[in-house]
C-alpha positions in Angstrom: -79.7 1.5 -57.5 -77.2 4.3 -56.7 -74.2 2.0 -57.3 -75.4 1.3 -60.8 -74.7 4.9 -61.7 -71.0 4.5 -61.1 -68.1 2.3 -62.3 -68.8 3.1 -66.0 -65.2 3.7 -66.9 -65.2 0.5 -69.0 -68.2 1.5 -71.1 -68.0 5.3 -71.1 -65.0 7.0 -72.6 -63.2 10.1 -71.1 -64.7 13.2 -72.7 -63.5 16.7 -71.9 -65.8 19.7 -72.4 -65.6 20.9 -76.0 -62.6 23.1 -76.7 -63.0 26.1 -79.0 -61.1 25.8 -82.3 -57.6 27.3 -82.1 -58.0 29.9 -85.0 -61.0 31.4 -83.2 -60.0 31.2 -79.5 -56.5 32.7 -80.2 -58.1 36.0 -81.1 -59.8 36.7 -77.7 -59.3 36.3 -74.0 -62.4 34.2 -73.3 -62.0 30.8 -71.7 -61.3 28.1 -74.2 -63.4 25.3 -72.7 -67.1 25.1 -72.9 -69.3 24.1 -69.9 -70.5 20.6 -69.4 -74.2 20.1 -69.9 -75.9 18.4 -66.8 -76.2 15.0 -68.5 -72.5 15.1 -69.7 -71.3 16.1 -66.2 -73.2 13.2 -64.7 -71.9 10.8 -67.3 -68.3 11.8 -66.8 -68.6 11.7 -63.0 -70.1 8.2 -63.3 -66.7 6.9 -64.7 -65.2 7.2 -61.2 -64.3 3.7 -59.9 -65.1 4.5 -56.3 -61.8 2.9 -55.4 -61.0 1.9 -51.8 -57.8 4.1 -51.8 -58.6 7.3 -53.7 -55.3 8.6 -54.9 -57.0 11.6 -56.5 -57.9 12.8 -53.0 -54.5 12.0 -51.4 -52.7 13.9 -54.2 -54.9 16.9 -53.8 -53.3 19.5 -51.5 -56.8 20.3 -50.0 -57.6 16.6 -49.6 -60.9 17.3 -51.5 -63.4 14.4 -51.1 -63.4 13.8 -54.8 -65.0 10.4 -55.1 -68.0 11.4 -53.0 -68.9 14.5 -54.9 -68.4 12.7 -58.2 -70.9 10.1 -57.0 -73.4 12.8 -56.0 -73.0 14.4 -59.4 -73.6 11.1 -61.1 -76.8 10.7 -59.1 -78.0 14.2 -60.0 -77.6 15.5 -56.4 -75.8 18.6 -57.5 -76.3 20.9 -54.6 -75.1 18.2 -52.2 -72.1 17.7 -54.5 -71.3 21.4 -54.4 -71.7 21.6 -50.7 -69.2 18.8 -50.3 -66.7 20.3 -52.7 -67.0 23.7 -50.9 -66.4 22.2 -47.5 -62.7 21.6 -48.2 -62.0 24.2 -50.9 -62.7 27.9 -50.6 -62.6 28.5 -54.4 -63.5 25.3 -56.3 -64.6 27.2 -59.4 -61.0 28.6 -59.6 -59.2 25.3 -58.9 -61.4 23.6 -61.4 -60.1 26.0 -64.0 -56.4 26.5 -63.2 -55.2 23.6 -61.2 -52.7 21.4 -63.1 -55.0 18.4 -62.6 -52.7 16.3 -64.9 -50.1 16.5 -62.1 -52.4 16.2 -59.1 -55.8 14.5 -58.9 -56.3 13.4 -62.5 -52.7 12.4 -62.9 -53.1 9.9 -60.0 -56.6 8.6 -60.9 -56.7 4.8 -60.5 -58.5 4.2 -63.8 -55.9 6.3 -65.6 -53.3 4.0 -64.3 -55.3 1.0 -65.7 -55.5 2.5 -69.2 -59.1 3.8 -69.2 -58.4 7.5 -69.2 -58.7 9.6 -66.1 -62.0 11.0 -64.8 -62.4 14.7 -65.8 -62.3 15.8 -62.2 -61.4 19.5 -62.8 -64.1 20.0 -65.4 -66.8 18.5 -63.1 -65.5 20.7 -60.2 -65.8 23.8 -62.3 -69.3 22.7 -63.5 -70.6 22.2 -60.0 -69.6 25.6 -58.7 -70.7 27.5 -61.8 -74.0 25.8 -61.4 -74.1 26.6 -57.7 -73.7 30.3 -58.5 -76.4 30.2 -61.2 -78.8 28.4 -58.9 -78.2 30.5 -55.8 -76.6 27.7 -53.8 -73.6 29.8 -52.9 -74.7 31.5 -49.7 -73.6 34.9 -48.3 -71.1 34.9 -45.5 -73.2 35.5 -42.4 -71.5 34.7 -39.1 -73.7 33.3 -36.3 -71.9 35.5 -33.7 -69.7 38.5 -34.2 -66.4 38.5 -32.4 -64.5 41.6 -31.2 -61.1 40.4 -32.4 -59.7 41.7 -35.6 -57.1 40.2 -38.0 -55.1 42.1 -40.6 -54.2 40.2 -43.8 -51.5 41.6 -46.1 -52.1 40.3 -49.6 -55.4 39.7 -51.4 -54.2 36.7 -53.4 -55.7 33.2 -53.0 -54.0 32.5 -49.6 -55.1 35.7 -48.0 -58.6 35.5 -49.4 -59.0 31.9 -48.3 -58.0 32.9 -44.8 -60.3 36.0 -44.9 -63.2 33.8 -45.8 -62.6 31.3 -43.0 -62.0 33.9 -40.4 -65.0 36.0 -41.4 -67.3 33.0 -41.2 -66.3 32.6 -37.6 -67.2 36.2 -36.9 -63.7 37.7 -36.8 -63.3 41.3 -38.1 -61.1 41.0 -41.1 -59.2 43.8 -43.0 -57.2 42.8 -46.1 -54.4 45.1 -47.4 -53.2 44.9 -51.0 -50.9 46.9 -53.3 -53.2 46.6 -56.3 -56.5 48.4 -57.0 -58.4 45.2 -57.2 -58.3 42.1 -55.0 -57.3 38.7 -56.2 -53.6 39.0 -56.6 -52.3 36.8 -59.4 -55.8 35.5 -59.9 -56.7 38.9 -61.1 -53.6 40.3 -62.7 -51.3 37.4 -63.3 -53.5 34.7 -64.9 -55.0 35.5 -68.3 -58.7 35.5 -69.0 -58.5 32.5 -71.3 -57.7 30.4 -68.3 -59.7 32.3 -65.7 -62.2 34.9 -66.7 -62.1 37.8 -64.3 -65.8 37.9 -63.4 -65.2 34.5 -61.8 -62.7 36.1 -59.4 -64.7 39.3 -58.9 -67.8 37.3 -57.8 -65.8 35.9 -54.9 -64.5 39.4 -54.1 -68.1 40.6 -54.0 -69.0 37.7 -51.7 -66.2 38.6 -49.3 -67.1 42.3 -49.3 -70.8 41.6 -48.8 -69.8 39.3 -45.9 -68.1 42.1 -44.1 -64.4 41.8 -45.1 -62.9 45.2 -45.4 -60.4 45.8 -48.3 -57.7 48.5 -48.2 -56.5 48.6 -51.8 -53.7 50.6 -53.5 -51.8 50.1 -50.2 -48.1 49.5 -50.3 -47.0 48.3 -46.9 -43.8 50.1 -45.9 -44.7 53.1 -47.9 -48.4 54.0 -47.5 -48.8 52.2 -44.2 -46.2 50.7 -41.9 -46.2 47.1 -40.8 -46.1 48.2 -37.2 -49.3 50.3 -37.7 -51.1 47.3 -39.1 -49.8 45.1 -36.3 -50.9 47.7 -33.7 -54.4 47.8 -35.1 -55.1 44.1 -35.1 -55.1 41.2 -32.7 -53.2 39.1 -35.2 -51.7 39.6 -38.7 -51.3 37.2 -41.6 -48.7 37.9 -44.2 -49.8 36.4 -47.5 -48.0 38.6 -50.1 -47.0 35.9 -52.5 -43.6 36.3 -54.3 -43.3 39.0 -57.0 -39.5 39.5 -57.4 -38.6 38.3 -60.9 -35.6 36.1 -61.4 -33.4 38.0 -63.8 -30.8 37.5 -66.5 -27.5 39.3 -66.8 -27.5 42.3 -69.1 -31.2 42.1 -69.7 -32.0 45.8 -69.4 -32.4 46.9 -73.1 -35.7 48.4 -74.1 -38.0 45.6 -75.3 -37.0 43.2 -72.6 -39.8 43.0 -70.0 -40.8 41.0 -66.9 -43.6 38.5 -67.2 -45.6 40.0 -64.3 -45.5 43.5 -65.9 -46.6 42.0 -69.3 -49.4 39.9 -67.9 -50.7 42.7 -65.6 -50.9 45.2 -68.5 -52.8 42.7 -70.6 -55.3 41.9 -67.8 -55.8 45.5 -67.0 -56.6 46.1 -70.6 -59.2 43.3 -70.4 -60.8 45.2 -67.5 -61.1 48.2 -69.7 -58.4 50.2 -67.9 -56.3 52.8 -69.6 -52.8 51.2 -69.7 -50.2 53.6 -71.0 -47.5 50.9 -71.4 -49.9 48.8 -73.5 -51.0 51.7 -75.7 -47.3 52.8 -76.3 -46.4 49.3 -77.4 -44.0 48.7 -74.6 -46.1 45.9 -73.1 -48.0 45.0 -76.3 -47.0 42.2 -78.6 -49.0 43.3 -81.7 -47.0 43.0 -84.9 -43.8 41.9 -83.0 -41.5 38.9 -83.0 -41.9 37.7 -79.5 -39.5 35.5 -77.5 -40.5 34.2 -74.1 -37.8 32.7 -71.9 -38.9 30.0 -69.5 -40.8 26.8 -69.3 -43.3 27.1 -66.5 -47.0 28.0 -66.4 -46.2 31.7 -66.4 -44.3 31.3 -69.6 -47.3 29.5 -71.1 -49.5 32.4 -70.1 -47.2 34.8 -71.8 -46.9 33.0 -75.1 -50.6 32.5 -75.4 -51.2 36.2 -74.5 -48.8 37.3 -77.2 -50.6 35.2 -79.8 -53.9 36.9 -78.8 -52.4 40.4 -79.0 -51.5 39.8 -82.7 -47.8 39.0 -82.5 -46.0 38.3 -85.8 -44.4 35.2 -84.3 -44.2 33.8 -80.8 -41.3 31.5 -79.7 -40.7 29.9 -76.3 -37.1 29.1 -75.4 -36.6 26.4 -72.8 -33.2 24.9 -71.8 -34.5 21.4 -71.3 -36.8 19.3 -73.5 -40.5 19.0 -73.6 -40.6 16.0 -71.2 -38.7 17.9 -68.6 -40.4 21.2 -68.6 -42.1 22.3 -65.3 -45.3 23.7 -67.0 -48.5 21.8 -67.6 -48.4 19.6 -70.7 -52.0 20.5 -71.3 -51.0 24.1 -71.5 -48.1 23.3 -73.9 -50.6 21.5 -76.2 -53.0 24.5 -76.1 -50.2 26.9 -76.9 -49.0 24.7 -79.8 -52.5 24.5 -81.2 -52.8 28.3 -81.1 -49.6 28.9 -83.0 -46.7 29.1 -80.5 -43.4 27.6 -81.5 -41.4 25.9 -78.8 -37.6 25.9 -79.1 -36.4 23.1 -76.8 -32.9 22.8 -75.5 -32.2 26.5 -76.0 -30.9 28.8 -73.3 -30.3 32.6 -73.5 -26.7 33.9 -73.5 -27.2 37.6 -73.9 -29.1 40.0 -76.1 -28.4 42.2 -79.2 -29.6 45.7 -79.9 -30.9 48.7 -78.1 -33.9 48.4 -78.3 -33.6 44.6 -78.4 -33.3 43.0 -81.8 -32.4 39.5 -80.9 -31.6 36.9 -78.2 -28.2 35.1 -78.3 -29.1 31.4 -77.9 -26.9 28.5 -76.7 -28.0 25.1 -78.0 -28.1 22.6 -75.2 -28.2 18.8 -74.6 -29.2 16.9 -71.5 -26.4 15.3 -69.5 -26.3 13.4 -66.2 -29.1 13.9 -63.6 -28.6 16.4 -60.8 -29.5 15.9 -57.1 -33.3 16.1 -57.9 -33.0 13.4 -60.6 -33.5 15.8 -63.6 -31.0 15.7 -66.4 -28.7 18.8 -66.3 -28.6 20.9 -69.5 -25.1 21.2 -71.0 -24.0 23.7 -73.7 -23.1 22.3 -77.2 -20.1 24.3 -78.2 -20.2 26.1 -81.5 -23.9 25.8 -81.9 -24.8 29.3 -80.8 -27.2 31.4 -82.9 -29.3 34.6 -82.7 -33.1 34.4 -82.4 -34.6 37.7 -83.8 -36.9 39.4 -81.3 -38.7 42.8 -80.9 -40.1 41.8 -77.5 -38.5 39.5 -75.0 -40.5 38.4 -72.0 -38.6 37.0 -68.9 -40.7 34.2 -67.4 -38.0 32.6 -65.2 -40.0 32.3 -62.1 -40.5 34.5 -58.9 -38.5 35.0 -55.7 -39.6 36.6 -52.4 -39.0 40.3 -51.8 -36.9 41.2 -48.8 -39.9 42.0 -46.6 -38.0 42.8 -43.3 -36.1 45.5 -45.2 -39.0 46.7 -47.3 -41.2 47.0 -44.3 -38.6 48.0 -41.8 -39.5 45.1 -39.5 -37.1 43.9 -36.8 -37.3 40.3 -35.6 -39.1 38.8 -38.6 -37.0 35.8 -39.5 -36.5 34.6 -43.0 -34.9 31.5 -44.5 -31.8 31.4 -46.6 -34.0 31.6 -49.6 -35.6 34.8 -48.4 -39.0 33.2 -47.6 -40.6 33.9 -44.2 -39.6 31.4 -41.6 -42.9 30.0 -40.2 -44.1 26.9 -38.3 -45.0 24.1 -40.7 -48.6 23.6 -39.7 -49.7 26.9 -38.1 -47.8 29.5 -40.1 -46.7 31.2 -36.9 -43.6 33.4 -37.5 -40.9 34.6 -35.1 -43.2 37.5 -34.1 -46.0 36.9 -31.7 -49.4 37.0 -33.3 -47.9 37.3 -36.8 -48.6 34.4 -39.2 -47.6 33.8 -42.8 -49.0 31.6 -45.5 -48.7 30.7 -49.2 -45.8 31.4 -51.5 -44.1 33.8 -49.2 -43.5 30.8 -47.0 -43.1 27.9 -49.4 -41.8 29.8 -52.5 -43.5 30.1 -55.8 -46.1 27.4 -56.0 -49.6 26.5 -57.0 -52.8 28.4 -56.2 -54.2 25.3 -54.6 -51.3 25.2 -52.1 -51.9 28.9 -51.3 -55.6 28.1 -50.6 -54.6 25.2 -48.4 -52.0 27.3 -46.5 -54.5 30.2 -46.0 -57.1 27.8 -44.6 -54.6 26.3 -42.2 -53.4 29.7 -41.1 -57.0 30.8 -40.4 -57.4 27.7 -38.1 -54.2 28.6 -36.3 -55.2 32.2 -35.9 -58.5 31.2 -34.5 -56.8 29.0 -31.9 -54.4 31.9 -31.1 -57.2 34.3 -30.6 -59.1 31.9 -28.4 -56.0 31.2 -26.3 -55.5 35.0 -25.9 -59.1 35.4 -24.8 -58.6 32.7 -22.1 -55.4 34.4 -20.8 -57.1 37.8 -20.7 -60.0 36.4 -18.7 -57.8 34.8 -16.0 
């Protein structure tokens, strides 16, 4: 009988959760998608073909057992489905909301390739964990045995938090150090509420705190506390700082030209109810302004959609390639267009006018021959320059690693030629004994799901390191 609940992709159409209408959702920071009802979640899960080679799973960084928890959902066995999703993913409710499923699991769904429309994997994942929290299926972290070893984690973003969760469940004493006043990293201050409402992040922070993880916040390593002091206090250290250094543009220092991370952080702080001077003064507030966002990734999409909600007079996104070649999620582009954002494709900045800024000098581009990665290279069309009026310019060109050995005064911590920390591929072990690294600070700016994967892998490696050290000490 159970098999009859599946393979319905030929008779049941793909159906995403209802999306709030653009002219209402673009005025607040609440999530734009409604929640599935139980019957609808089961119906959509039943579309899974239960294929012999699940490409959805193999294209998920966490190797989530997607077909099995879809089958359990279709059969109404929701707690079992949640348990299975949680087994490989520390934060499924977050991945269900912000993962670019169109590029990962859903983009590689077998029935999508056959023309039936992908299974709505992300929406079902979100539904399962939200239901689990509501029903009390998400259990507190209670280790069976407490261990004496302690681990210091620098960075309370998704990688650091995933490692903290794994280590604490094994009884390890865990302290997390972070520069911000709240944990979560970019989950809290980088990603807007319309994609990830902040109570979703805070409920995981509460779970970790209740489970015995200690958080030392407002702590700038290298200033408030030295790296050597952290290393001396703990049996192992994990560096999971992420990458926060903004890629810049020449001569981009006029008033009114701001970094994406500063702009998004101010907006998210405002959503928490914090007093944000830069927002109140208008420096990091788009209300009534002509806004130009430079960049084509997911951070740029967050910025343009935030500006719309802040009441900008107009919002334009400049990107030097065309729509088909942009790195951001196509789903996010569609949402932004629906909400009133104008995309200016094949347009690159070539300087700025005014002090404070009054405009962006724009070069019109065309796509030429492919580069080494296979992407067509943008080329300038001579004589087609123009000025795009702007009162606020947001630089969303991506992030690079900070120079941690210099900032922290650490000798012997090796980095790559890109400035990322040099670490072993599977373990995250760095050039310093007992010091590990995970997430974007190792792989460069990437996805939250990869940070979670790296944090979990690092936790396993740290546990092995601690166990080996205990054996050596006992000999």
